[in-house]
C-alpha positions in Angstrom: 108.1 128.9 118.5 107.9 130.1 114.9 106.2 127.0 113.6 103.9 126.9 116.6 102.9 130.5 116.0 102.4 130.1 112.2 100.3 126.9 112.5 97.9 128.1 115.2 97.6 131.6 113.7 96.6 130.1 110.4 94.2 127.8 112.3 92.6 130.8 114.1 91.9 132.4 110.7 90.6 129.3 108.9 88.9 127.2 111.6 85.2 127.6 111.0 82.7 125.0 112.3 83.1 125.0 116.0 85.3 123.0 118.5 84.7 119.6 116.9 85.9 120.9 113.6 88.9 122.6 115.2 90.0 119.3 116.9 89.5 117.3 113.7 91.8 119.7 111.8 94.4 119.5 114.5 94.3 115.7 114.6 94.7 115.6 110.8 97.5 118.2 110.6 99.5 117.5 113.8 99.1 113.8 114.4 98.8 112.4 110.9 100.9 114.9 108.8 103.3 116.8 111.0 103.6 114.0 113.6 104.1 116.5 116.5 102.5 114.0 118.8 101.0 110.4 118.8 97.4 109.5 118.6 97.5 108.3 122.2 99.0 111.6 123.4 96.4 113.5 121.4 93.6 111.5 123.1 95.1 112.1 126.5 95.0 115.8 126.0 91.4 115.6 124.7 90.5 113.8 127.9 92.3 116.5 129.9 90.4 119.3 128.3 87.1 117.7 129.4 88.3 117.5 133.0 89.1 121.2 133.4 87.0 124.3 132.8 87.4 126.3 129.6 86.9 126.1 125.8 88.0 122.6 124.7 89.5 123.3 121.3 91.4 126.4 122.6 92.8 124.3 125.5 93.8 121.6 123.0 95.9 124.2 121.1 97.6 125.1 124.5 98.2 121.4 125.3 99.8 120.8 121.9 101.8 124.0 122.2 103.1 122.9 125.7 103.9 119.4 124.2 105.8 120.9 121.3 107.5 123.9 123.0 107.1 123.8 126.8 105.3 126.6 128.7 106.3 129.2 126.2 104.8 127.1 123.4 101.6 126.9 125.4 101.2 130.7 125.5 102.3 131.1 121.9 99.8 128.5 120.6 96.9 129.8 122.7 97.4 133.5 121.9 98.0 132.9 118.1 94.8 130.9 117.9 92.7 133.3 119.8 94.0 136.6 118.4 92.6 136.4 114.8 89.1 135.4 116.0 89.0 138.2 118.5 90.0 140.8 115.9 87.4 139.5 113.4 84.7 139.5 116.1 85.6 143.0 117.2 85.1 144.2 113.6 81.8 142.5 113.5 80.8 144.1 116.8 81.7 147.6 115.5 79.6 146.9 112.3 76.6 145.8 114.4 76.9 148.9 116.6 76.8 151.2 113.6 74.2 149.5 111.4 71.9 147.3 113.5 69.4 150.1 114.0 68.9 150.9 110.3 65.4 150.1 109.3 66.1 147.6 106.6 68.8 145.9 108.7 66.5 145.2 111.7 64.5 142.4 110.0 67.7 140.8 108.7 69.0 140.6 112.3 65.7 139.4 113.6 65.7 136.6 110.9 69.2 135.6 112.0 68.2 135.4 115.6 65.1 133.2 114.8 67.3 130.9 112.7 69.9 130.5 115.4 67.4 128.7 117.7 67.5 125.6 115.4 71.1 124.8 116.1 70.9 125.7 119.8 68.2 123.0 120.1 70.3 120.7 118.0 73.3 121.2 120.3 71.1 120.5 123.4 69.9 117.2 121.8 73.4 116.1 120.8 75.0 117.0 124.1 72.1 115.6 126.1 72.4 112.2 124.4 76.1 112.1 125.3 75.8 113.5 128.8 72.9 111.6 130.3 74.5 108.2 130.9 72.5 107.0 133.9 69.2 107.5 135.6 70.9 109.2 138.4 72.4 111.8 136.0 69.0 112.2 134.4 67.5 113.0 137.8 70.3 115.6 138.4 69.4 117.2 135.0 65.7 117.4 135.9 66.6 119.0 139.3 68.8 121.6 137.6 66.0 122.4 135.0 63.6 123.1 137.9 66.2 125.1 139.8 67.2 127.2 136.8 63.5 127.8 135.9 62.8 129.0 139.4 65.7 131.6 139.0 68.7 130.0 140.7 71.9 131.3 139.1 73.0 129.1 136.3 76.7 128.9 137.4 75.6 127.8 140.9 73.2 125.2 139.4 76.1 123.6 137.5 78.7 123.7 140.2 76.3 122.4 142.9 75.3 119.5 140.6 79.0 118.7 140.2 79.8 118.8 143.9 76.6 116.8 144.7 77.8 113.9 142.6 81.3 114.2 144.1 79.8 113.9 147.5 77.7 110.9 146.4 80.9 109.2 145.0 82.7 109.9 148.3 79.9 108.4 150.3 79.9 105.4 148.0 83.7 105.0 147.9 85.3 106.0 151.2 89.0 106.4 151.2 89.3 107.5 147.5 89.6 111.2 148.2 92.6 112.1 146.0 93.7 115.7 145.1 91.3 117.5 142.7 90.9 120.9 141.3 89.2 123.5 143.5 87.4 125.9 141.2 87.7 129.6 142.2 84.4 131.3 142.8 84.3 135.1 142.3 81.9 137.6 143.8 78.2 137.4 142.8 77.3 140.8 144.3 74.9 142.9 142.1 76.5 146.3 141.3 76.0 148.9 138.5 78.1 148.5 135.4 81.8 149.0 135.8 84.8 147.8 133.8 86.1 145.9 136.8 82.8 144.1 137.3 82.7 143.2 133.6 86.2 141.7 133.8 85.4 139.7 136.9 82.3 138.3 135.5 84.1 137.0 132.4 87.0 135.8 134.6 84.6 133.9 136.8 82.8 132.3 133.7 86.2 131.4 132.2 87.2 129.7 135.5 84.1 127.5 135.8 83.0 127.0 132.2 82.6 123.3 131.5 81.2 121.7 128.3 80.4 123.1 124.9 80.9 126.7 123.9 77.1 127.0 123.8 77.1 126.6 127.5 78.8 130.0 127.7 75.5 131.6 126.8 73.7 129.8 129.6 76.3 131.2 132.1 76.0 134.7 130.6 72.2 134.5 130.8 72.5 134.1 134.6 75.1 136.8 135.0 74.4 139.5 132.5 70.6 139.1 132.0 69.0 137.7 135.1 71.4 139.2 137.7 72.4 142.5 136.3 70.1 143.3 133.4 73.0 144.5 131.2 71.8 142.4 128.2 68.6 141.0 126.7 68.0 137.6 125.3 68.0 138.9 121.7 71.4 140.4 122.5 72.6 137.0 123.6 71.3 135.3 120.4 73.0 137.9 118.3 76.2 137.0 120.0 75.7 133.3 119.3 75.2 134.1 115.6 78.4 136.1 115.5 80.2 133.2 117.1 79.0 130.9 114.3 80.0 133.1 111.4 83.5 133.9 112.7 86.4 131.5 112.8 88.3 130.3 115.8 87.0 129.7 119.4 83.3 130.3 120.0 84.3 132.1 123.2 85.5 135.0 121.1 81.9 136.1 121.3 82.9 137.5 124.7 84.6 140.2 122.6 81.3 141.0 120.9 79.5 141.2 124.2 82.2 143.2 125.9 82.2 145.7 123.1 78.4 146.0 123.3 78.6 146.8 127.0 81.8 148.8 127.2 83.3 149.7 123.8 86.8 148.8 122.9 88.0 148.6 126.5 85.0 146.4 127.4 85.9 144.0 124.5 89.5 143.8 125.7 88.6 143.1 129.3 85.9 140.5 128.5 88.3 138.7 126.2 91.2 138.6 128.6 88.8 137.6 131.4 87.2 134.6 129.6 90.5 133.1 128.3 92.9 133.9 131.1 92.0 130.9 133.4 92.5 128.4 130.6 96.1 129.4 130.2 96.8 128.8 133.8 94.8 125.6 134.1 96.7 124.0 131.2 100.0 125.4 132.4 99.5 123.9 135.9 97.8 120.6 134.9 99.4 119.5 131.7 102.0 117.4 133.6 99.2 115.8 135.6 97.0 114.7 132.6 97.1 110.9 133.2 96.5 111.3 137.0 93.5 113.6 136.4 91.9 111.1 134.0 92.1 108.3 136.5 90.6 110.4 139.4 87.0 109.1 140.1 86.0 112.4 141.8 87.0 114.5 138.8 85.2 112.1 136.5 82.0 112.2 138.5 82.2 116.0 138.8 82.6 116.3 135.0 79.7 113.9 134.3 77.4 116.0 136.6 78.4 119.4 135.3 77.9 118.2 131.7 74.4 117.1 132.4 73.7 120.3 134.4 75.0 122.5 131.6 72.6 120.9 129.1 69.7 121.3 131.6 70.5 125.0 132.0 70.7 125.4 128.2 67.1 124.0 128.0 65.8 126.7 130.3 67.8 129.5 128.6 66.7 128.4 125.1 63.1 128.6 126.1 63.6 132.1 127.4 65.4 133.1 124.2 62.6 131.6 122.1 59.9 133.6 124.0 61.8 136.9 123.3 62.7 136.2 119.7 59.7 134.4 118.1 57.2 137.2 118.5 55.2 137.2 115.3 54.3 135.0 112.3 57.5 136.1 110.4 59.9 135.1 113.1 57.9 131.9 113.7 58.1 131.0 109.9 61.9 131.6 109.9 62.4 129.6 113.0 60.3 126.6 111.6 62.1 126.7 108.3 65.5 126.7 110.0 64.6 123.7 112.1 63.4 121.8 109.0 66.6 122.6 107.0 68.9 121.9 109.9 67.4 118.5 110.8 66.5 117.4 107.2 69.8 118.3 105.6 72.0 116.6 108.3 75.5 118.0 108.6 74.7 121.3 106.9 77.0 124.2 107.9 75.4 126.5 110.4 76.7 129.5 108.3 74.0 128.6 105.7 71.3 128.5 108.3 72.3 132.0 109.4 72.5 133.4 105.9 69.1 131.8 105.1 67.6 133.4 108.2 69.0 136.8 107.1 67.5 136.5 103.6 64.1 135.3 104.8 64.0 138.1 107.4 64.6 140.7 104.7 62.1 139.1 102.2 59.4 138.7 104.7 59.8 142.3 105.8 58.6 143.3 102.3 55.3 141.4 102.7 
């Protein structure tokens, strides 16, 4: 337990760069150097994280912890990876709350928000190329874009797309109905802000979140902006920026949003809600990894929700752009960030964020 805790706590402090970087670090450290598991076992767990909801790299830490130390190792690994990122994000949230309204800070934050749009679009392109494997999936994506644009809740768009493809596969392959995961759906009733409602929203999102960490923001757009009006699109982009400059799981931005909405208690409840389902998914399904990967229904569901998630991100990014690029200064920063990101391929997004902050301040002097 001690070695599991020390490794993943260190990873939670040093793991910048998003889920792909986290997984690469674990593969190098735990497969090649420490030899905690084989390459084949590592790949099996990678496949499993794609077949269940939740943050992929965080669930990889849990799978490895389970592999190394059983159920106790799962919880030790997950908690020690999440905790440092949550603490750092909470400190950033407190800083934003105290200083974001100061006159000279406002253009800096506006510049960061405009710059963030570049790697949101880049994520959509990258994920889209990987997700759209057939013309049928492309058609699903187009339908989801239309539905999300017309105001259908983002989570429902993604889930309905997944179940539609499962039904299609059932109709095409009768007799192949094996056991599969039934995703819990929590209440969608509109109510005024309460701590319980905040917790349930993040619990629901954590229970049905497939795909990249960026998909979180599409889900929260539907829940906290469109349904309840608790956040604005600039607030959401602010949260994305925080997720990029802090280490550990991108979903620690739930801590930032929770603090913005409900202070310290809101941060704690949002964090617990978003991560809690992953612990139980991995705990229950780790022994069934190989069976899950061979299940055609789960595979079809995953393919559909991945496409639908990208489609929803397209709509949400358009809404974000409309609320953030509001004058020539933000347009200039946005254009410059797109050029830098796509011209200097592989550049760390931290530099894009810092560049947006500097340009925002300098242009405010014009």
